[in-house]
N, C-alpha and C positions, 0 to 999 in steps of 0.2 A: 409331233412337238417343236417349235420354232425352233429355228437356227440360232445356235447361242456360240460365240467368239470366249472361251474360256480366257481366266487373264491370272496370272502366278500370285496373284492375291485369293482369291479363290480354293475352299478347301478339296481333299482327295474325297470323296464320299464314299463310307465302307457300310454296307446293306446287311447287317449281319454281325449281333457282336458276340459269337461263338468265338474258341480259340482260336479257328485261323483269320476271320477277325480283328480280333485283338492281338493276334500277332502281327499283324499287318498294320493297326495301327500304333503299334507299340514304336515297330520300327521306322514308320514316318513320322512320329513324335520326339523320333530320338535323334533324328536328321533335320530336323527345324522345321516341318510343312507343315498347314495350317489342316486338319482335319475334321470329319463332320459321320459319327457311329451311329447306325440309326437301326432300331430293332423294335419287332412289333412287341417281343413282350415286356414283362414288366420287369425283369433283371439281366445280365449279364451272363455267359457261358452256355448259352444254346444246350446243349444235351449235359452238361457238366455244371449241376445245378445241385444245391443241399437247402432244403428243408428245415424248419423247426415244429413238430409236432411232441405236443406235452412234453415239451424241453426236449425232445432226443431229435438228435441230427439226421435225418433221415434223406441220403443223398438220391438223386432219382434214378432208380437201377442200380445194382451193384456196381461197384467198378472201383478200380484200384490205379495209381500212381506209379509205373515203374522208373525206378531213381537213375538208371541208367541211361533213359533217354538224353542223346547229347544236345539236341537244340534247344528243347525246352529245358533241358540242364542248366544249360547256357542264357537260358531269358528270362525264367524265375530267382526267388532267392528264397532255394530249397531250405534254408535255414531259420527262415521268417516262418515258412510253412508248418515247422517243424514237425518231420515226416516222422511215420510211428509204421515198422517194420514188420511183414509178415513172417513169419519161420519158411524158408525155404523148402518146401515140400509137400504133401497132403496128407489128411487122412481120409482114406478109401473106403467106402462102403460094400462091402463083398455079398451083399445082400443075408450077414450072418451080423457081423459086426465091425467097428472100423480098424483097418488097418495102415500102418503107418508107414510110409513113402517117403523119404526125404533126399537131398540131394546132399548126394557123401562125398561132394568136394569140400564141401562148406559145412557137413553137421559128418563128420568120421566118426563122431560117437553112435551115431545110428545105422554102419555102413552092415551088422549084422541084422538088426532089425529090415532095414531095409531090403537085403538081400535075401533074407528068409520070408518076407510078406507074400503069400498068397494071392503076387499082382503079375502077372504074367511070369518067365520062367526066370534061370540064372544069367542066359543065353541074352534073355530082353537087355537086362540092367547092365550085360556087359557092353552091349549093344548103345545104349545110352549115355554111357560114358564115350562112346566113339565117334557118336553123333556131338556130342556136346566139345569135346574137344576140334574138332574139326569145324564147326561154326563159328566157335569161340574164337579161331584164328582165323577167318574170315572177316573180310571190311564189308560193310553195309554195303559198298560199294559192289564188292563180287556175289556180293548174296544178291543184287540186284539185276544183276547179269547173268543169273543161272537161268538152266535150263526151266518154265512154269509147267507146274501139275498140280492135281488136286493135293491137299495133303496127307488123305486118306495112301494115293499112289506112293507117293514117297515115300511115305513110314512102311509102307510094305517092301518098295524098293529097298529100304534098307534093311530089308531081312525081319521085320520084326512080329511076334506072331501075333494071332487073331485075338488072341485073351490081352493080352497086353497095348492091342490096339482097343480093345471093346473097353477094356477096365478101367484103364490110364488117361490114355489120350484124348477118348472120345469124350469122357467127363472132364479133364481137364480143360481140355482146347474149348468146346463147345461151351465151359461159361467165359470164354476168352470169345471165339468167333461167333457166339448166340445160333449155333447149328452143331449136332452131334455127326453130321453126315462125312465131315470131314474134308468137304468138296473148297474149301478154301485154299486159296493161292498158296504153293508150297512155297514162295517166297516170303510170304507174310508169315508163316508158322517158323522158319527161318530167323526172320525177323523176331520175331515176338520171344522166340528163344533164345536166341542172344542177348535178348535186353533181360530176360530171364536171367539168363546164367553170369552175366554181368554185375548187376546187380539185385536188387529185392524187390516185390509187391509192397506197394507201400499207401496209406492215406494220411493227408494233411490232418493235423489234431481236431481241428473243429470243423471237418468234413470237406469234399473233393470241392465242393465252391468256393474254395479259399484260394482256387490255384486261378480260374478268371477275376475273382475279385482283387486279387494283387495288382494283376497285370491293368484293370479298369484304373486304379487308385494311382495308375503313372501317366494317366492320360488327364486333360485338362478337364472339370465336370461340366462345363456349357459346352464339351467338344460331345457328348452321349446323349443320344436323344432316342429315353426307352417311349413304348407305349404308340408307336409309330410305324404304319405298315405300308410300305410302298406297293406302289399298284402298276408303276410301269418306269420304264430308267430308260435312257439312252449312253451316250460315251461320257455326257457333259452334262445330265441332270437326273434326277429324279422326280417323280411325282407323288406323293403322298394320295391316300385314303379321305385325307379332307380337301384335298385340291391343290395342296401349297404345293409348288417349284421349287424344289434345290437348284441349285447352279453347282457346277463343281469343275476342277480342272480336269478329274480324274473320277472313274466312279468303278468300283470295286465292287463284285455280286460276291455275301462269303456267308450266306445260306446254306441251308443242309442242300442236298441233292432234290428233294422233292422242292424248296424253294427257287431253286433255280430250273426246274421244269416248267414251273410256274411262270416266272415269271421272262425267261427265255424258253419260249417252246419249240424251238430250233434246238435246242440243246438236250430235250426229254429223253429223247432217245440213247443218248449215249450217256445219260445216269442211271447209277446202278438201282436194283430192287432192295429193298430194305428188309433185314430180320429184325424178328420181334421179341419181347422177354416180358414175361413177368414177374414182378418182384413183389415179394411179401415180407414185410416186417412184424416181429412181437417181439414184447419186453417179459424179460421171464424174473423171478427173484433172485437166479443165479446163473453161470453159464453153463453149459451141458459139458464145454471141454476143458475150461481155464487156460487158454493157449491160443495163441496169437495165430492163426493156421488155418486154413479153408479144408472144409470137407466135403468131397466127393462124393457120386452115385455112380460105382461101380458094378452095380446090382445088374445092371442089363433093364428092370424094371422100376414102377413108381413115376410121378410125374417130376421129382426134381432134381434139379442139376446138379446145386450144388448148396452148401452152408456154412455161413461166416457168421460167427461173433464180433461184431464190429465195435460193442465195450473192450472186446481183450487188446484190441489194438489198440483202442485209443477211450480212455477214460472218459474223456469228453465229450463222446457218442451220446452218453447218458448225462442225466441231471441229475440224477440219486445212488448210482451203483448197483442200479438193477441191469439186467443183462439188456443190451439191444440187439437182435440177432435177423440178418437177413437172409431170405431162403428166393432162389432165382429158381423159375420155371420156364422152360425154353417155350418161344411160342407165346400167342395169347390164350388166355383161360380166361374170360370175362364171368363165369358162372360163379353165384355167391358162395356156392357149398366148397369154394376152394380153398380158403383157409383152414376147416374142420378134415376137410379131405389131408392138405399138408402134415397138420398135427401128428393125424391117425399113421402116417408113411412115418414120421420122423420119431413116433415111440419106438419102430423095430432099430433106428439107430441110437436113439440117447436113453429110452426107457420112458417110464413113467413121466418121470419130471415133465415132461414135452407137456402132460396134460394142465401146465398151472402157466402156462403162455399164455400170453393175453397178444389180441391180434390187432397192430395201429396201423397200418395202412395197407394197401395192394395198390401197385402200381402197373397199369397196361402201358407197355411202353410201344406202339406199334413201327415208331422210326428210331430204332437203338442203334442200329450200326448199318452202316449200306454193305452190300454183301461186295467180297474181292474175290470174286472166283479166276482160274487161270486165264479165262478169253478176257477179262476185262484190261483193255486199252487203256494203257496210263501215259498223258503225255510228258515225256524225260523232263519238261520244264517245271511241274510241280502244278502250274495252274495250265486257265485257258483262256484264253481271247476270246470275244464274240464280238462284231460288230462295235469294237473299242472298248469293247466293257471289258475289265479283268476277271476272271472267274474262279475262287480258289475254297479247298476246304478236303477235309481231309475223304472225301468221294475223288479227289485231282491227284492223290497219292496213297496212301494208307488210311486204311480204318482205326486209326487211333487217336490220342491226343497231339505224339509228335507229330504226324504226318499231318494234321491241321495246320501246327503250328510252322511245319515247312514251307505248305503250301501258301501260307498267309506272308512267311516271310519273304519267300522269292517274288510275290506279287510287288511287295514292298521295293524290293529291288531292280523289279522292272522298271515301277514309277520312277524312281532313282536316278535309274539310266538314262530312262528317254528325256529327265528333266534337265540332266548335263549335258547332252546331246543338244537339248535346243538353247543351249548357254552362248 
C-alpha cells in the first residue's frame, strides 16, 4: 500500500460489526469521532444474531445475556430490551427423571427440594454456599489476579465430590463453556459464577439479536457498511475485495479470532482455538416444562447437553403460542439423523409428548466460542496492537459478551488518548 498521511477528518475504520466492534464504535461516536464500521456479513452482531423462521425467533445457537455484566449493562438500555429472566437454578436429568436444583439464596422455598435432590451430596451443597459467599465477596480485579488453573482442578481443590462435578458442573458449565471436560480457566469460571450470583440469565424479549441492533441504532446509518469483505489492511487504510481502498485516521480489527489470524497472519499463533456446538430448534404444541428454567443432562450418557424452552422465558419467541425448544449438543454433529436421535433421547426426559415436536432448524456452529484455558495469556490492556493496528474482541479478554464490550471500549479509549496527546 502507498504511504498515506491521515487527517483528523478521516474516520476511524472498524473492521467487524460484532459486539467488540460495536462497542468501540459507540464509544468513539459519543466522543465525536467520525467512524466507518465494515462487516462482511449481511447484519450486525457477529455471533449474536437472531433469525426469523416460520415466525419463530431463532438465535444462532443458545445464548443468554447475564444482566449483572457491569460494562455491557452501562452501555445498553436494558429496559428497552425488555429482558426476560430464567429461574436461578436448573432441572437436572439424572438418567431417570428431572430433579430440581435451585439457588436457595434467591429461592429459599426450594431449600429442602434442592438439599435432598440426588445431585451430589449435602456437603457439596454446603460447599456451593461457601464458594458463592467467597466469590460474590471478591471484586472482578481480585478474581483476575488469582492463580489460574482448570475449572475441574479448581472444583476438586474446593472438595466437591466427583458426583457433583459430573452431574451438575459438567452439564451446566458445559453449556456455558461449550466443553464438558472443564478445562476452561478457573478465572473464567469464577467470573461467570459471580455474574450468575449477582444477577440473572436473561433473554431480550425479541431475541439476542436485539442487543447489537440497539448499539447499531446509535450510529449514523451511513457509517455502517455491510456485505463488504476486507482483504488487507494497515495502520491507516483497508482494502476491500472490490479493490476499493479506504483511508482512515486509525484502523481497528474487531473480527473474531479466525478473522484476525487471516488478516494478520503474524498473530495467528496467538489466536485461541474454537469450541463448537450444534443447536437444534423444535416447535411443539405445548411446553414440556411450562417454566423459564434450563434443563441439564446430568446422566453421563446421551448426546444432549441442555434443553431450554425459549418461549417459556419470552412468549415473543413464538408467533402463535406454540413452544419453541432449543437443544444444545456439544461439538459438531452433521448427521441427518441427529434430530430423530435427540427426540428419542428426550422422551426419557419428558415422555411421549416429545414425539409431537417438529424440527425447525439445526445450526452447526464451528466457531461458537474461543477457547479460554489457563495457559492463554491475556494482555491486561484488553486489546492487541500490531503494526499500528488495534485488535479487539472477546479473544483478547474473556470469552463473553462482556469481554467483547470491554475490549472494544478499551480500544476506543486508546484511540481517544492518542488523539488528545496529538493536540
